[in-house]
Every structure is written in structure tokens, then in C-alpha cells.
All heavy atoms as an XYZ file, in Angstrom:
670
protein
N       2.594     -3.917    -28.118
C       2.765     -3.090    -26.938
C       2.560     -1.614    -27.198
O       1.956     -0.948    -26.396
C       4.192     -3.370    -26.437
C       4.529     -2.583    -25.208
S       3.597     -3.124    -23.834
C       4.408     -2.314    -22.501
N       2.991     -1.200    -28.388
C       2.793      0.251    -28.686
C       1.367      0.596    -28.897
O       0.923      1.699    -28.564
C       3.612      0.603    -29.922
O       3.189     -0.059    -31.074
N       0.560     -0.362    -29.427
C      -0.890     -0.041    -29.579
C      -1.545      0.094    -28.208
O      -2.442      0.946    -28.049
C      -1.549     -1.180    -30.382
N      -1.149     -0.683    -27.241
C      -1.689     -0.559    -25.918
C      -1.299      0.795    -25.262
O      -2.115      1.437    -24.682
C      -1.146     -1.699    -25.031
C      -1.643     -1.693    -23.576
C      -3.156     -1.878    -23.491
C      -0.974     -2.773    -22.814
N      -0.071      1.211    -25.466
C       0.348      2.519    -24.989
C      -0.378      3.657    -25.598
O      -0.726      4.620    -24.950
C       1.914      2.699    -25.160
C       2.794      2.004    -24.157
C       4.257      2.092    -24.588
C       2.600      2.508    -22.742
N      -0.616      3.553    -26.890
C      -1.386      4.577    -27.578
C      -2.800      4.650    -27.031
O      -3.342      5.703    -26.751
C      -1.415      4.345    -29.117
C       0.004      4.536    -29.646
C      -2.408      5.228    -29.837
C       0.171      4.064    -31.104
N      -3.453      3.515    -26.869
C      -4.825      3.463    -26.384
C      -4.898      3.994    -24.922
O      -5.769      4.853    -24.605
C      -5.318      1.993    -26.412
C      -6.679      1.822    -25.873
C      -7.774      2.262    -26.600
C      -6.952      1.200    -24.637
C      -9.064      2.135    -26.138
C      -8.221      1.056    -24.143
C      -9.289      1.523    -24.886
N      -3.951      3.593    -24.056
C      -3.915      4.054    -22.675
C      -3.634      5.561    -22.671
O      -4.200      6.332    -21.910
C      -2.883      3.267    -21.826
C      -2.625      3.922    -20.506
C      -3.362      1.851    -21.631
N      -2.656      6.044    -23.512
C      -2.340      7.415    -23.594
C      -3.525      8.306    -23.980
O      -3.730      9.365    -23.413
N      -4.245      7.883    -24.973
C      -5.425      8.631    -25.406
C      -6.463      8.686    -24.315
O      -7.117      9.707    -24.091
C      -5.996      8.032    -26.696
C      -5.208      8.314    -27.987
C      -5.799      7.495    -29.142
C      -5.146      9.775    -28.305
N      -6.670      7.539    -23.677
C      -7.668      7.496    -22.529
C      -7.278      8.422    -21.416
O      -8.099      9.157    -20.867
N      -5.963      8.362    -21.010
C      -5.523      9.270    -19.943
C      -5.605     10.711    -20.341
O      -5.969     11.587    -19.538
C      -4.083      8.924    -19.532
C      -3.900      7.637    -18.776
C      -2.414      7.333    -18.569
C      -4.587      7.702    -17.388
N      -5.280     11.008    -21.596
C      -5.368     12.393    -22.077
C      -6.772     12.890    -22.070
O      -7.043     14.045    -21.657
C      -4.738     12.481    -23.500
C      -4.464     13.834    -24.062
C      -3.510     14.616    -23.190
C      -3.850     13.682    -25.453
N      -7.691     12.049    -22.508
C      -9.116     12.479    -22.538
C      -9.657     12.658    -21.098
O     -10.269     13.674    -20.789
C      -9.950     11.418    -23.254
N      -9.337     11.772    -20.178
C      -9.808     11.843    -18.845
C      -9.171     13.046    -18.134
O      -9.812     13.762    -17.357
C      -9.591     10.588    -18.042
C     -10.059     10.671    -16.613
C     -11.414     10.699    -16.341
C      -9.166     10.891    -15.586
C     -11.845     10.851    -15.000
C      -9.604     11.049    -14.258
C     -10.960     11.025    -13.998
O     -11.377     11.188    -12.722
N      -7.875     13.257    -18.354
C      -7.188     14.368    -17.733
C      -7.720     15.744    -18.253
O      -7.929     16.655    -17.468
N      -8.040     15.806    -19.524
C      -8.642     17.048    -20.043
C     -10.018     17.281    -19.465
O     -10.352     18.415    -19.095
N     -10.806     16.218    -19.323
C     -12.125     16.332    -18.730
C     -12.018     16.761    -17.284
O     -12.769     17.647    -16.815
C     -12.834     14.980    -18.845
C     -14.209     14.966    -18.144
C     -15.285     15.551    -18.745
C     -14.343     14.319    -16.935
C     -16.530     15.544    -18.094
C     -15.560     14.291    -16.292
C     -16.651     14.899    -16.881
O     -17.850     14.861    -16.242
N     -11.059     16.147    -16.536
C     -10.889     16.482    -15.118
C     -10.418     17.918    -14.944
O     -10.777     18.578    -13.956
C      -9.874     15.553    -14.478
O     -10.347     14.257    -14.443
N      -9.624     18.422    -15.857
C      -9.084     19.807    -15.709
C     -10.061     20.868    -16.184
O     -10.058     21.930    -15.669
C      -7.756     19.927    -16.492
N     -10.913     20.534    -17.163
C     -11.814     21.548    -17.734
C     -13.212     21.511    -17.200
O     -13.792     22.570    -16.945
C     -11.827     21.374    -19.250
C     -10.533     21.599    -19.996
C     -10.722     21.274    -21.496
C     -10.079     23.021    -19.839
N     -13.745     20.321    -16.996
C     -15.193     20.187    -16.662
C     -15.401     20.059    -15.146
O     -16.306     20.709    -14.597
C     -15.780     19.080    -17.435
C     -17.251     18.840    -17.074
C     -15.681     19.290    -18.924
N     -14.670     19.193    -14.501
C     -14.960     18.853    -13.137
C     -14.811     20.055    -12.151
O     -15.582     20.037    -11.166
C     -14.049     17.684    -12.668
C     -14.422     16.324    -13.316
C     -13.476     15.248    -12.751
C     -15.856     15.937    -13.115
N     -13.899     20.995    -12.326
C     -13.807     22.043    -11.342
C     -14.968     23.046    -11.309
O     -15.065     23.850    -10.437
C     -12.487     22.761    -11.687
C     -11.706     21.797    -12.482
C     -12.703     20.954    -13.212
N     -15.822     23.004    -12.291
C     -16.863     24.007    -12.390
C     -17.928     23.914    -11.228
O     -18.305     24.978    -10.715
C     -17.620     23.963    -13.725
O     -18.104     22.635    -13.945
C     -16.700     24.301    -14.871
N     -18.327     22.731    -10.875
C     -19.305     22.627     -9.779
C     -18.728     23.022     -8.441
O     -19.380     23.754     -7.729
C     -19.817     21.159     -9.723
C     -20.793     20.864    -10.858
C     -21.391     19.534    -10.779
C     -22.328     19.244    -11.905
N     -22.911     17.954    -11.842
N     -17.507     22.582     -8.044
C     -16.983     23.086     -6.727
C     -16.757     24.599     -6.739
O     -16.977     25.195     -5.718
C     -15.649     22.340     -6.614
C     -15.740     21.129     -7.429
C     -16.694     21.501     -8.557
N     -16.384     25.185     -7.853
C     -16.204     26.612     -7.926
C     -17.547     27.297     -7.707
O     -17.627     28.343     -7.098
C     -15.622     27.072     -9.282
C     -14.108     27.022     -9.395
C     -13.657     27.431    -10.762
C     -13.437     27.815     -8.297
N     -18.637     26.734     -8.254
C     -19.946     27.346     -8.105
C     -20.449     27.321     -6.653
O     -21.156     28.102     -6.214
C     -20.966     26.630     -9.023
N     -19.998     26.272     -5.928
C     -20.351     26.139     -4.515
C     -19.409     26.890     -3.577
O     -19.589     26.846     -2.404
C     -20.383     24.671     -4.122
C     -21.471     23.875     -4.781
C     -21.542     22.513     -4.199
N     -20.338     21.739     -4.278
C     -20.102     20.732     -5.085
N     -21.001     20.341     -5.947
N     -18.918     20.120     -5.064
N     -18.287     27.470     -4.141
C     -17.369     28.161     -3.296
C     -16.243     27.268     -2.770
O     -15.585     27.665     -1.866
N     -16.109     26.095     -3.268
C     -15.091     25.157     -2.796
C     -13.843     25.263     -3.688
O     -13.594     24.356     -4.530
C     -15.642     23.714     -2.755
C     -16.807     23.554     -1.873
C     -17.418     22.135     -1.955
O     -16.886     21.363     -2.767
O     -18.439     21.923     -1.347
N     -13.088     26.294     -3.542
C     -11.926     26.506     -4.459
C     -10.814     25.467     -4.201
O     -10.138     25.130     -5.140
C     -11.411     27.940     -4.304
O     -11.005     28.150     -2.968
N     -10.722     24.981     -2.990
C      -9.700     23.955     -2.685
C      -9.975     22.672     -3.502
O      -9.056     22.069     -4.070
C      -9.565     23.664     -1.201
C      -8.612     22.593     -0.900
C      -8.484     22.374      0.557
N      -7.367     23.328      0.907
C      -7.054     23.647      2.143
N      -7.786     23.193      3.149
N      -6.087     24.472      2.408
N     -11.233     22.262     -3.504
C     -11.641     21.017     -4.238
C     -11.444     21.240     -5.734
O     -11.008     20.363     -6.448
C     -13.030     20.678     -3.908
C     -13.555     19.454     -4.609
C     -12.940     18.155     -4.103
N     -13.532     17.082     -4.827
C     -12.872     16.031     -5.210
N     -11.605     15.892     -4.887
N     -13.463     15.054     -5.843
N     -11.832     22.426     -6.196
C     -11.674     22.728     -7.634
C     -10.194     22.699     -8.013
O      -9.851     22.207     -9.102
C     -12.294     24.103     -7.944
N      -9.313     23.250     -7.193
C      -7.866     23.217     -7.488
C      -7.348     21.791     -7.465
O      -6.527     21.475     -8.339
C      -7.139     24.053     -6.436
O      -7.663     25.383     -6.446
C      -5.683     24.082     -6.713
N      -7.825     20.983     -6.577
C      -7.374     19.579     -6.528
C      -7.812     18.871     -7.824
O      -6.996     18.137     -8.382
C      -8.012     18.880     -5.321
C      -7.575     17.486     -5.165
C      -8.260     16.807     -3.974
O      -9.275     17.272     -3.490
N      -7.711     15.712     -3.497
N      -9.054     19.036     -8.263
C      -9.513     18.390     -9.493
C      -8.723     18.894    -10.678
O      -8.318     18.115    -11.581
C     -10.999     18.647     -9.701
C     -11.923     17.962     -8.685
C     -13.325     18.471     -8.849
C     -11.868     16.433     -8.895
N      -8.428     20.187    -10.753
C      -7.712     20.744    -11.870
C      -6.274     20.206    -11.906
O      -5.792     19.768    -12.975
C      -7.620     22.288    -11.718
C      -6.692     22.956    -12.670
C      -6.938     23.234    -13.963
C      -5.338     23.310    -12.397
N      -5.839     23.820    -14.543
C      -4.804     23.861    -13.613
C      -4.541     23.237    -11.260
C      -3.526     24.304    -13.675
C      -3.224     23.746    -11.379
C      -2.757     24.237    -12.568
N      -5.589     20.180    -10.751
C      -4.183     19.681    -10.709
C      -4.127     18.186    -11.071
O      -3.216     17.786    -11.811
C      -3.564     19.926     -9.338
N      -5.085     17.421    -10.564
C      -5.095     16.005    -10.890
C      -5.343     15.797    -12.382
O      -4.668     14.949    -13.017
C      -6.213     15.308    -10.093
O      -5.980     15.511     -8.700
C      -6.238     13.848    -10.399
N      -6.201     16.579    -12.955
C      -6.440     16.469    -14.393
C      -5.230     16.824    -15.209
O      -4.947     16.136    -16.207
N      -4.536     17.854    -14.838
C      -3.316     18.196    -15.576
C      -2.259     17.124    -15.523
O      -1.617     16.779    -16.476
C      -2.748     19.587    -15.110
C      -1.398     19.871    -15.690
C      -3.712     20.692    -15.478
N      -2.057     16.536    -14.300
C      -1.070     15.508    -14.115
C      -1.470     14.230    -14.906
O      -0.605     13.556    -15.452
C      -0.888     15.206    -12.647
C      -0.199     16.267    -11.821
C      -0.138     15.902    -10.358
C       1.211     16.495    -12.364
N      -2.752     13.863    -14.870
C      -3.184     12.694    -15.639
C      -3.020     12.935    -17.128
O      -2.575     12.020    -17.858
C      -4.656     12.363    -15.241
C      -5.228     11.338    -16.214
C      -4.720     11.838    -13.866
N      -3.280     14.170    -17.606
C      -3.110     14.453    -19.011
C      -1.624     14.396    -19.388
O      -1.314     13.897    -20.470
C      -3.678     15.859    -19.315
N      -0.760     14.838    -18.523
C       0.685     14.738    -18.783
C       1.132     13.258    -18.856
O       1.974     12.902    -19.698
C       1.475     15.499    -17.756
C       1.472     17.002    -17.909
C       2.193     17.676    -16.736
C       2.143     17.447    -19.198
N       0.594     12.482    -18.014
C       0.913     10.998    -18.044
C       0.393     10.412    -19.349
O       1.088      9.549    -19.967
C       0.286     10.279    -16.837
N      -0.752     10.822    -19.753
C      -1.310     10.380    -21.077
C      -0.436     10.787    -22.233
O      -0.238     10.024    -23.167
N       0.076     12.020    -22.210
C       0.955     12.491    -23.240
C       2.222     11.623    -23.283
O       2.641     11.242    -24.353
C       1.324     13.956    -23.043
C       2.521     14.373    -23.802
C       0.128     14.874    -23.386
N       2.758     11.340    -22.118
C       3.946     10.512    -22.083
C       3.739      9.135    -22.654
O       4.531      8.618    -23.429
C       4.495     10.453    -20.633
C       5.798      9.763    -20.445
C       6.926     10.466    -21.206
C       6.144      9.651    -18.977
N       2.652      8.516    -22.220
C       2.333      7.166    -22.777
C       2.050      7.242    -24.282
O       2.496      6.330    -25.025
C       1.097      6.590    -22.050
N       1.358      8.240    -24.712
C       1.070      8.374    -26.182
C       2.350      8.551    -26.953
O       2.543      7.904    -27.976
C       0.136      9.536    -26.388
C      -0.433      9.773    -27.761
C      -1.226      8.563    -28.193
C      -1.283     11.004    -27.844
N       3.251      9.419    -26.529
C       4.470      9.661    -27.256
C       5.350      8.425    -27.258
O       5.979      8.103    -28.267
C       5.209     10.851    -26.636
C       6.616     11.001    -27.171
C       4.453     12.164    -26.951
N       5.448      7.726    -26.129
C       6.256      6.503    -26.115
C       5.659      5.445    -27.090
O       6.401      4.729    -27.741
C       6.350      5.930    -24.646
C       7.213      6.867    -23.813
C       6.902      4.516    -24.659
C       7.195      6.505    -22.346
N       4.355      5.378    -27.131
C       3.704      4.412    -28.025
C       3.862      4.759    -29.489
O       3.923      3.878    -30.366
N       3.941      6.054    -29.804
C       3.975      6.439    -31.205
C       5.368      6.524    -31.783
O       5.653      6.180    -32.871
C       3.234      7.827    -31.398
C       3.488      8.431    -32.714
C       1.745      7.672    -31.107
N       6.326      7.082    -30.974
C       7.597      7.379    -31.525
C       8.537      6.141    -31.577
O       8.408      5.204    -30.763
C       8.372      8.436    -30.654
O       8.678      7.881    -29.409
N       9.350      6.130    -32.598
C      10.307      5.038    -32.776
C      11.709      5.377    -32.302
O      12.517      4.522    -32.015
C      10.361      4.611    -34.237
C       9.083      3.898    -34.707
O       8.417      3.329    -33.828
O       8.769      4.009    -35.886
N      11.973      6.690    -32.262
C      13.354      7.080    -31.900
C      13.314      7.857    -30.548
O      12.297      8.418    -30.185
C      13.912      7.999    -32.999
O      13.213      9.204    -33.056
N      14.423      7.969    -29.959
C      14.537      8.669    -28.686
C      14.390     10.154    -28.878
O      13.689     10.796    -28.099
C      15.933      8.316    -28.097
C      16.195      9.017    -26.709
C      15.221      8.498    -25.652
C      17.636      8.764    -26.284
N      15.000     10.693    -29.953
C      14.878     12.142    -30.204
C      13.433     12.535    -30.528
O      12.946     13.548    -30.000
C      15.827     12.545    -31.329
C      15.653     14.020    -31.684
C      17.293     12.295    -30.989
N      12.767     11.720    -31.310
C      11.409     11.993    -31.644
C      10.507     11.918    -30.355
O       9.592     12.744    -30.192
N      10.815     11.021    -29.511
C      10.037     10.903    -28.251
C      10.243     12.083    -27.356
O       9.357     12.570    -26.713
N      11.456     12.517    -27.245
C      11.757     13.713    -26.390
C      11.114     14.947    -26.965
O      10.490     15.711    -26.217
C      13.313     13.902    -26.255
C      13.898     12.763    -25.426
C      13.621     15.230    -25.612
C      15.370     12.705    -25.395
N      11.215     15.195    -28.241
C      10.621     16.342    -28.884
C       9.110     16.308    -28.755
O       8.454     17.265    -28.402
C      11.053     16.463    -30.350
C      10.234     17.522    -31.103
C      12.516     16.775    -30.435
N       8.515     15.128    -29.000
C       7.077     15.001    -28.885
C       6.587     15.242    -27.468
O       5.552     15.825    -27.236
N       7.308     14.713    -26.511
C       6.975     14.926    -25.093
C       7.017     16.383    -24.674
O       6.145     16.876    -24.009
C       7.913     14.110    -24.154
O       7.713     12.767    -24.330
N       8.034     17.051    -25.151
C       8.173     18.459    -24.819
C       7.072     19.290    -25.499
O       6.452     20.131    -24.820
C       9.571     19.004    -25.239
C       9.639     20.501    -25.165
C      10.662     18.396    -24.343
N       6.821     19.024    -26.712
C       5.777     19.773    -27.454
C       4.363     19.519    -26.893
O       3.617     20.458    -26.514
C       5.810     19.486    -28.957
C       4.612     20.094    -29.675
C       7.096     20.059    -29.530
N       3.986     18.262    -26.792
C       2.635     17.921    -26.284
C       2.499     18.264    -24.802
O       1.437     18.713    -24.346
C       2.341     16.472    -26.507
C       2.019     16.095    -27.963
C       1.840     14.606    -28.097
C       0.856     16.813    -28.473
N       3.625     18.097    -24.053
C       3.543     18.480    -22.621
C       3.379     19.979    -22.488
O       2.644     20.467    -21.579
N       4.007     20.767    -23.349
C       3.838     22.217    -23.351
C       2.383     22.585    -23.709
O       1.847     23.583    -23.130
N       1.790     21.866    -24.612
C       0.405     22.170    -24.943
C      -0.538     21.867    -23.741
O      -1.392     22.682    -23.443
C      -0.043     21.358    -26.184
C      -1.553     21.358    -26.400
C       0.688     21.813    -27.424
N      -0.279     20.766    -23.055
C      -1.107     20.429    -21.920
C      -0.934     21.453    -20.776
O      -1.832     21.928    -20.152
C      -0.777     19.046    -21.419
C      -1.390     18.755    -20.016
C      -1.250     17.953    -22.417
N       0.341     21.864    -20.533
C       0.629     22.808    -19.475
C       0.049     24.165    -19.844
O      -0.545     24.889    -18.988
C       2.121     22.878    -19.185
C       2.485     24.038    -18.274
C       2.581     21.581    -18.545
N       0.183     24.553    -21.123
C      -0.451     25.828    -21.549
C      -1.952     25.815    -21.452
O      -2.538     26.814    -20.952
N      -2.588     24.745    -21.800
C      -4.064     24.607    -21.623
C      -4.420     24.636    -20.174
O      -5.461     25.227    -19.779
N      -3.640     23.994    -19.321
C      -3.878     24.031    -17.896
C      -3.736     25.389    -17.273
O      -4.552     25.804    -16.447
N      -2.779     26.164    -17.755
C      -2.579     27.526    -17.274
C      -3.744     28.377    -17.743
O      -4.248     29.232    -16.950
C      -1.290     28.099    -17.806
N      -4.240     28.220    -18.907
C      -5.386     28.968    -19.400
C      -6.609     28.659    -18.573
O      -7.359     29.564    -18.126
C      -5.630     28.686    -20.863
C      -6.904     29.344    -21.422
C      -6.912     30.685    -21.642
C      -8.037     28.560    -21.678
C      -8.073     31.288    -22.116
C      -9.171     29.158    -22.135
C      -9.201     30.539    -22.361
O     -10.296     31.140    -22.850
N      -6.833     27.341    -18.278
C      -7.974     26.978    -17.423
C      -7.826     27.526    -16.051
O      -8.812     27.949    -15.384
C      -8.110     25.425    -17.410
C      -9.161     24.936    -16.474
C     -10.563     25.362    -16.825
O     -10.839     25.860    -17.916
N     -11.489     25.128    -15.907
N      -6.578     27.595    -15.481
C      -6.394     28.132    -14.143
C      -6.788     29.617    -14.115
O      -7.429     30.072    -13.195
C      -4.921     27.943    -13.800
C      -4.601     28.513    -12.460
C      -3.903     29.677    -12.179
C      -4.941     27.909    -11.203
N      -3.839     29.818    -10.795
C      -4.432     28.753    -10.207
C      -5.623     26.799    -10.800
C      -4.565     28.539     -8.851
C      -5.739     26.518     -9.453
C      -5.261     27.376     -8.494
N      -6.423     30.347    -15.174
C      -6.813     31.758    -15.249
C      -8.287     31.924    -15.332
O      -8.874     32.812    -14.734
C      -6.158     32.439    -16.456
C      -4.668     32.640    -16.268
C      -4.045     33.323    -17.455
C      -2.534     33.389    -17.307
N      -1.900     33.982    -18.469
N      -8.948     31.045    -16.061
C     -10.441     31.082    -16.164
C     -11.031     30.814    -14.818
O     -12.015     31.392    -14.395
C     -10.926     30.039    -17.184
C     -10.786     30.476    -18.585
C     -11.380     29.487    -19.558
N     -12.713     29.052    -19.157
C     -13.210     27.910    -19.542
N     -12.603     27.065    -20.314
N     -14.427     27.554    -19.161
N     -10.471     29.847    -14.044
C     -10.990     29.567    -12.753
C     -10.811     30.749    -11.788
O     -11.762     31.093    -11.003
C     -10.273     28.333    -12.145
C     -10.643     27.025    -12.785
S      -9.620     25.611    -12.353
C      -9.711     25.612    -10.579
N      -9.724     31.423    -11.833
C      -9.464     32.610    -11.018
C     -10.413     33.743    -11.403
O     -10.901     34.469    -10.494
C      -7.998     33.077    -11.122
C      -6.948     32.207    -10.498
C      -5.568     32.793    -10.695
C      -7.238     32.034     -9.013
N     -10.679     33.900    -12.621
C     -11.692     34.900    -13.071
C     -13.026     34.606    -12.546
O     -13.757     35.552    -12.096
C     -11.703     34.979    -14.631
O     -10.411     35.204    -15.100
C     -12.633     36.050    -15.092
N     -13.449     33.352    -12.553
C     -14.759     33.005    -11.941
C     -14.850     33.307    -10.457
O     -15.872     33.668     -9.946
C     -15.053     31.524    -12.204
C     -15.367     31.247    -13.677
C     -15.739     29.781    -13.842
C     -16.063     29.462    -15.291
N     -16.393     28.059    -15.510
N     -13.750     33.025     -9.751
C     -13.722     33.307     -8.337
C     -13.774     34.768     -7.999
O     -14.464     35.207     -7.136
C     -12.474     32.626     -7.637
C     -12.321     33.084     -6.198
C     -12.605     31.130     -7.746
N     -13.068     35.568     -8.853
C     -13.027     37.009     -8.654
C     -14.349     37.650     -8.962
O     -14.746     38.685     -8.417
C     -11.922     37.660     -9.547
C     -10.553     37.401     -9.095
C      -9.547     37.946    -10.054
O      -9.915     38.476    -11.136
O      -8.339     37.812     -9.808
N     -15.119     37.023     -9.862
C     -16.426     37.544    -10.280
C     -17.467     37.498     -9.249
O     -18.558     38.119     -9.379
N     -17.290     36.770     -8.186
C     -18.296     36.710     -7.153
C     -18.343     37.894     -6.290
O     -17.520     38.569     -5.917
C     -18.046     35.503     -6.258
C     -18.655     34.277     -6.886
C     -18.516     33.199     -5.866
N     -17.500     32.325     -6.488
C     -17.245     31.138     -6.004
N     -17.799     30.693     -4.993
N     -16.375     30.377     -6.675
């Protein structure tokens, strides 16, 4: 069961990162900031779900799972905030 959670977590994390970093670029180029925001938010949420599945699959203890979720979730949210600032800079540059 834990191997399945690890596999699913890595897949969700990869897809979420792709959705948050790569997919919003085309709608931003066309001036569709609402669609770009939707893709970004969906990507961040999917990546957080992947982090949760990955940590549950890897950790054996409750404390390790909580610490891992907080740390990796913070990394995902920090990366999402950085990407959000990049998106705002692209919109301002027009």
C-alpha cells in the first residue's frame, strides 16, 4: 500500500508542478489571466495532495508524517507564491 501511495504522490506532485509552472504561460500570453490563475491554483492544490500522499506513503510515524507534510507543503506553497509573483510580473510588463 505504501508503494502505491508513493507512486501516486510522485505523479500528483509532478503533474501539479507542471500545471502550476508551465500551463499558465499560454493563457497569460493571450491575456486570459483568469484561466491562468485557475490553472495555477489547480496545480498548487494537486501538488499539495501529492505531497500528502507521498508523506503518508513514506513515513512510519505520526510525528514524522506531520513534520514531513509541513515541510514539503511549505516548499510547495513557497514555490507557488514565487510562480504567482512571476505571473503578476508578466501581466504588468504588458
